[in-house]
Every structure is written in C-alpha cells, then in structure tokens.
N, C-alpha and C positions, 0 to 999 in steps of 0.2 A: 504493500501498500504506500503508495509516493503521499507523503505529506505538501500540506501550501507552503508555499516560501514564506521563508519569516523575513526575509530580508531581500531588498529589490533595487540593483546596483542599475545607474545608469552611466556610460561612459562617453569622455568626449573632455576636452582642453578647458581649462578657465580661460578667463581675460575677457575681456569684449571681443578681440582682434579675433575669437574663433566661433562667438556665439552664434553665426550663421553658418558655419561650412558644415561640412557633408559629416564630419568628422565625430560629428558632437549629438549625431540624431539620436544614439542613450540620452543625454541629458532632455532632446527635446521628448522624449517620452517621459521619463522620471518626473519633469515641471507638469506634465499635463497630469499623468498620474497625481501628484502630491494636491493640484488642485482640486480636484475629484472626490478622491479623499480628505478635502480640508488639512490638509498639514502644509505646514509652514514647513521652509527650509533654511537654514540655521547653521553657520560654521561651529564646529565641532571640532577643536585643532587634535585633540589625543584620536580622531579617526581621519583626520587630513581631507576634511573635506567636507558638504554639506548637507544636512542629515535634518529628519525628521522620523517622529512614531505615528502610527496609525492604530491609533489606541482603539478601535471598533471594528481593521482586521488585522491588530496582530503584526502587523507586519514594520520593519524599518523601512526608510526609502535614502540612499544614498548616492549623491554625486561626489567622486572622488576628486579631490582639488589638488593633485598629486603632479597632473600630466598623463596622457595617455599611455604611456609606456613604465611609471611606475602607478599601475590602479591598486596592484594586488597589495599594497603597503595599506591605502587606506583599506580596502576590503578585506584584508586578514586581521587588522586591527579591530574594527569594529565587528565582525564574527568569533575571533576571538574573547572579547569585552563579554558580551553577550550567551558568548555559549552555542552560537550559529554552525550546523553541521550544513558541510559543501551543498551538501541534498538540499537543504533548505535556500540554498540563493538561487534569485534566477540575474543574470546578467544581459542588460539590452545595449545592443549595439550598434555600429554602420556594417555595413556587408555589402562587400564590393562586387562578391560573383551573383548576385540576382538583383535583377531592373528595380530600378528605383519603386520604390511605396511596395514592395510585394515584403511578402513574411516568412520566415521561417520558426518554428520553434522545436527545439529538442533539450531532451537530456545527452551531459557528456559530448563524447566524439572529440573531432583534429580542433586545430586552432585557428585553420588557415591564414597563417602566415600575421591574425593577430594581434598586435603589441600588449593591445590591454589585456585579452587572456591570458596572453602567456603570462603576464607578468602574476596575473590572478590564479591563474594555475602551481604558476611556484610559491607563491604564496601561501595556498591552498592544499596544497603536496596532491592535489589530484584534478583531475579533469571533468571531474562526475560532480557537476553543476549545472544547473540548466541555463537557458541562452534561447532567449527573445532575439530574431537577428532583424533589422529593417536595410530592405535595400537602396542602395545610392545609386548603382551603376558602376560599370568602369569603363575608365578611360580610352582601353583595346591597346594600350602600350604599356607594359607593367614597370618601364622607367619612370612613365609618368605619374604613377600611384599616391605619391608622399606629395604630390605639389594637389594634383585631383581633390585630396580628402580636406585638403585643407584649404580649398574653396568654397565659395557657398554652390549648391545647386545652380543650374539655368530654369528658368520662370515653371516649364514646363514639367520640373522635373522636379522640383520644388512641390507641384501640384498633386503629382504620382506619390511623393514622400508624406504631405498631409493627409490626403486620404487612407496611407498607410499605417501612418499614427491613430487616425482616429480607427480603422478596423482595431489595432493593437489594444486601445483603449478600451475594446467590445470584447475584448478575451478577459478581461480581467475579472468580470464576477468568476468565469470561470474557474480559470487561475488558481481565484482566492477561495475556494472550495475544494483546491485540490481535486478538479476534474480537469488532469491534463491531459487525456485520449481527442476529449472534447474539445478544447482548446487546440492540439495540436492540429488537429483535422480542419478546424475552422481555421487557421495561421495558416496553413501549407496549402489552403486551395487558392489557387488564382481571383481574384475577384473575375466580377460577373462580366465586367464593360472589355474584358479582353480576349473573349471565349466569340468565336467567331462563328453566327449563324449559316 
C-alpha cells in the first residue's frame, strides 16, 4: 500500500532572473498548490528553502533555495528533521523529453540527467521517491539544453505549460488520498485536444 505524500518538493532556481525560466516549472506547480491549500511559503534557513505546512492535508511544501544542482541539501534536511521516508516524497520538476505541458507521474526510475534529481537521490541514498514531470520540450540540440532551460518558454509553449500545470493540480485530490494508480493514469494520458479525429 503506497502512502500519500508528506512532502511535495517543487524544483527550480531562486532569484528574480530565473522566475520565468523553463527550469522553474516545479516552483510554478508548488506555488499554485500552496495557493490551493491556503499555505503561505516562508523562508526556513535550516531547510535551505521556502516551506509551508498544509495542516488539513498533512503535507509539507518545499521550494529549495539552494539552486537546482544542490536541491538535495534542502530536501534531505527537511525529510530527516520531520522523519519523512523517501517513498512519502513527491518531487515536481521540468522535463525536456516530453512536449510542453504534457505530464508523467511515476515512482522511482532513472534520473534523466536532471541535476536536481541527481542531488536529491544522493542525499536520500535512493531513487525510490515519486516524481511528477512537467514537459517543457527539447531544443533539439543537446548542446543547447543548458541555455534552453534557463530561458522563458515561447508564448505558445507557455500556454501549453499553463494547461499542464492546471491538469497537474487536478491530480492533487487523487495524490492526497494515495490513489496513485488513478493519478498516474490521468497524468500519463495525453490531453484530449492533441488526439486526431
């Protein structure tokens, strides 16, 4: 029996210059979830991030403020302090390998070269935690990836990503009740407007 998450982590980079960039898709989701749950995110230095606790849902929200490649420092600190198992953690992050706005939800698995996931895995000593991937698309050239993720999405991509974030929020009632199969099925199904008649 899978447990409901006790910690939801949104990945991104702190600072105004990164707010609108593709790499901050995890932040965008967590900020929206915080509003939905009525949670105020406040800086907590011992956890190296912005945190808030949704009492009714029994879940912590965390936006690491360590920069992406040191996200694990923040996640590890909060998880150890509150005795949260890796299997009770959901990490939300941008994903190059799926089109803008599409979603994938899965437990464990590879890291896909994502520096935030690599550092979290190192600090938790396991890859066995939940990930919700928000598609941002790929620049088509691997040499352009670093530049691409640190730029804002184009207007049409932005609309797709906004739609994806809305669908991701719609998964929350299922995730909160540990109905992971239902949430995964919904997340991994392509949005209707993309199906050809």
